[in-house]
ZAMARGU-4260 file (C-alpha; in steps of 0.2 Angstrom, whole numbers, plus 5000, padded with zeros to 4 digits):
<rodrens>
0) 5000/5000/5000 | 5006/5017/4995 | 5010/5028/5011 | 5004/5046/5011 | 5017/5057/5020
5) 5012/5074/5026 | 5024/5089/5023 | 5036/5092/5037 | 5030/5109/5041 | 5012/5103/5042
10) 5017/5088/5053 | 5026/5099/5065 | 5010/5110/5066 | 4999/5096/5070 | 5010/5089/5083
15) 5011/5106/5091 | 4992/5108/5091 | 4990/5091/5099 | 5003/5096/5112 | 4993/5111/5117
20) 4976/5103/5116 | 4982/5090/5129 | 4993/5099/5141 | 4988/5118/5140 | 4972/5121/5149
25) 4972/5139/5154 | 4983/5155/5156 | 4983/5170/5167 | 4970/5182/5160 | 4972/5201/5164
30) 4957/5210/5170 | 4947/5194/5173 | 4943/5192/5191 | 4952/5201/5206 | 4968/5191/5206
35) 4979/5205/5200 | 4976/5215/5216 | 4970/5201/5229 | 4984/5188/5226 | 5001/5194/5233
40) 5017/5184/5229 | 5026/5176/5243 | 5043/5168/5244 | 5045/5152/5255 | 5063/5146/5251
45) 5073/5162/5254 | 5075/5166/5235 | 5064/5181/5231 | 5067/5178/5212 | 5055/5163/5213
50) 5037/5163/5220 | 5031/5148/5230 | 5014/5154/5236 | 5001/5168/5235 | 4993/5177/5249
55) 4974/5179/5246 | 4969/5195/5254 | 4950/5191/5252 | 4951/5175/5261 | 4966/5178/5272
60) 4974/5162/5267 | 4990/5158/5258 | 4989/5146/5242 | 5004/5136/5236 | 5008/5143/5219
65) 5009/5125/5213 | 4992/5117/5213 | 5000/5100/5210 | 5014/5101/5223 | 5012/5084/5229
70) 5017/5076/5212 | 5030/5090/5208 | 5039/5086/5224 | 5037/5067/5222 | 5026/5065/5238
75) 5013/5057/5226 | 5016/5048/5210 | 5001/5056/5200 | 4994/5070/5211 | 4978/5060/5215
80) 4974/5055/5232 | 4960/5048/5242 | 4952/5060/5255 | 4960/5054/5271 | 4978/5053/5264
85) 4976/5070/5256 | 4972/5078/5273 | 4987/5069/5281 | 4998/5074/5266 | 4993/5093/5268
90) 4995/5093/5287 | 5012/5085/5286 | 5019/5098/5275 | 5034/5107/5281 | 5041/5120/5268
95) 5057/5127/5274 | 5051/5127/5292 | 5033/5133/5288 | 5021/5120/5294 | 5002/5121/5298
100) 4996/5118/5280 | 4979/5111/5276 | 4966/5108/5262 | 4954/5122/5258 | 4939/5124/5269
105) 4921/5122/5263 | 4911/5132/5276 | 4892/5136/5274 | 4889/5147/5259 | 4876/5157/5269
110) 4889/5159/5283 | 4877/5151/5296 | 4872/5133/5293 | 4875/5120/5279 | 4861/5116/5266
115) 4865/5099/5259 | 4852/5099/5246 | 4857/5100/5228 | 4855/5116/5218 | 4862/5124/5202
120) 4861/5143/5207 | 4873/5143/5222 | 4859/5143/5235 | 4865/5127/5244 | 4882/5119/5248
125) 4881/5106/5234 | 4879/5117/5219 | 4886/5126/5204 | 4889/5145/5206 | 4893/5146/5224
130) 4898/5164/5228 | 4897/5169/5209 | 4892/5186/5205 | 4873/5189/5203 | 4868/5174/5215
135) 4860/5174/5232 | 4876/5173/5241 | 4888/5182/5229 | 4905/5185/5235 | 4903/5172/5249
140) 4920/5167/5257 | 4912/5151/5264 | 4920/5140/5251 | 4938/5145/5248 | 4939/5136/5232
145) 4923/5142/5225 | 4928/5160/5229 | 4944/5158/5221 | 4936/5150/5205 | 4922/5163/5203
150) 4928/5179/5211 | 4947/5179/5212 | 4949/5171/5194 | 4933/5176/5187 | 4929/5159/5179
155) 4911/5154/5174 | 4900/5140/5179 | 4893/5127/5166 | 4876/5132/5173 | 4872/5150/5168
160) 4867/5159/5185 | 4856/5171/5176 | 4844/5156/5172 | 4849/5143/5184 | 4837/5138/5198
165) 4837/5126/5213 | 4831/5112/5201 | 4837/5118/5184 | 4854/5120/5177 | 4851/5129/5160
170) 4869/5124/5156 | 4882/5127/5143 | 4884/5146/5145 | 4897/5154/5134 | 4915/5154/5141
175) 4912/5142/5155 | 4926/5132/5163 | 4944/5136/5169 | 4949/5150/5157 | 4960/5159/5170
180) 4972/5152/5182 | 4981/5168/5186 | 5000/5164/5190 | 4996/5147/5198 | 5006/5133/5190
185) 4998/5116/5187 | 4980/5121/5191 | 4970/5110/5180 | 4951/5107/5176 | 4950/5093/5189
190) 4941/5089/5205 | 4951/5096/5221 | 4948/5090/5239 | 4942/5101/5252 | 4947/5097/5270
195) 4928/5098/5275 | 4918/5082/5278 | 4901/5080/5271 | 4887/5081/5284 | 4899/5077/5298
200) 4905/5061/5290 | 4922/5056/5294 | 4924/5046/5277 | 4917/5057/5264 | 4924/5074/5260
205) 4918/5089/5250 | 4927/5093/5234 | 4926/5107/5220 | 4927/5105/5202 | 4938/5117/5193
210) 4931/5112/5176 | 4913/5116/5178 | 4912/5125/5194 | 4902/5113/5204 | 4905/5110/5223
215) 4900/5092/5227 | 4902/5077/5238 | 4916/5065/5233 | 4914/5048/5241 | 4927/5036/5236
220) 4938/5040/5221 | 4955/5049/5220 | 4956/5068/5218 | 4969/5081/5217 | 4975/5090/5233
225) 4980/5108/5235 | 4988/5114/5251 | 4984/5131/5259 | 4989/5140/5275 | 4978/5150/5286
230) 4984/5168/5286 | 4999/5176/5278 | 5015/5166/5277 | 5031/5168/5269 | 5041/5184/5263
235) 5032/5197/5253 | 5039/5199/5235 | 5038/5217/5230 | 5036/5219/5211 | 5047/5231/5203
240) 5036/5246/5197 | 5035/5248/5178 | 5043/5265/5179 | 5058/5258/5187 | 5060/5246/5173
245) 5058/5260/5160 | 5071/5271/5170 | 5083/5256/5171 | 5081/5252/5152 | 5084/5271/5148
250) 5099/5272/5159 | 5107/5257/5151 | 5103/5264/5134 | 5112/5281/5139 | 5127/5271/5145
255) 5128/5261/5128 | 5127/5278/5119 | 5141/5285/5129 | 5152/5270/5126 | 5149/5270/5108
260) 5154/5289/5107 | 5169/5286/5117 | 5175/5272/5106 | 5172/5283/5090
</rodrens>
C-alpha cells in the first residue's frame, strides 16, 4: 500500500496543536477576576526571584503557587489521592520550616448553617455558582475554592446563573470552565479535595470541580489535593514598578550611547 506522507511543516504544526490541546488548559487572564490585586506573591525558600505561594487578601489564606505540589515534589506519583491521605499529606507539609498547611475549607455558603440539598444557582452547599456574581450569596467566602474560582479568577460555571434555579441548570453558558488560572502553576480542570467532611461524615469529603464550577460530595475516588495555609506566610515579594524598569532600560541605553561615542 502506498503511504501518504504529510509535509514536514504541516506535521510539526499538527504535533504542536496536539501538544497544546492535551497539556495547556488555561493561562493568566488580565482584567478577569480580582487576582491581580488580591493575590500577593510570597517567597517560601529564601530566594525572592521565585514565587512559591500567593497570599489571598480576600480569604486571608496563603495558596501554594503549585496546585499539584504533591506530584511535583514526588510526595505522590500522579497527584491524585483519596480524602484521608490527602488531609494527612497537607497537614504533614513542612516547607522550609513553615508547617500548619491544610486543604481548603468548605464552610456554609450562607455563613450560618450547611444546606446539603442539591441546587444549580449557588443557593446550597452542593451546587454550581457558589459565591458567583449575581447569585443569592455572591462573594461568599464560605467555600475557599469556589471564591477563588468565581471571584478571584473570574471563571464561569457550566450552569448560567442568570437562568439557573434550585432544580434547573440551563447549562452550557458561553465561556464556561477554567479559562483563567492567574499565575498558579499546574492548576487543571479537575476535582480538588476540600478538608471539610460531608454532613459530619468522617469518610466522605467535599470537593470542588475546577472544570465546571460545581461543589460536590466525593465519596470514594482519588482527587487532586491543593495545600493552603491560614493567614499570611512567607516573605512578601515586592514587584518592581514599571517606571523603574523603564528608567533602568533608559539608563542602560544612555550608557551604551556614551560607550559608543567614546569608542568613536
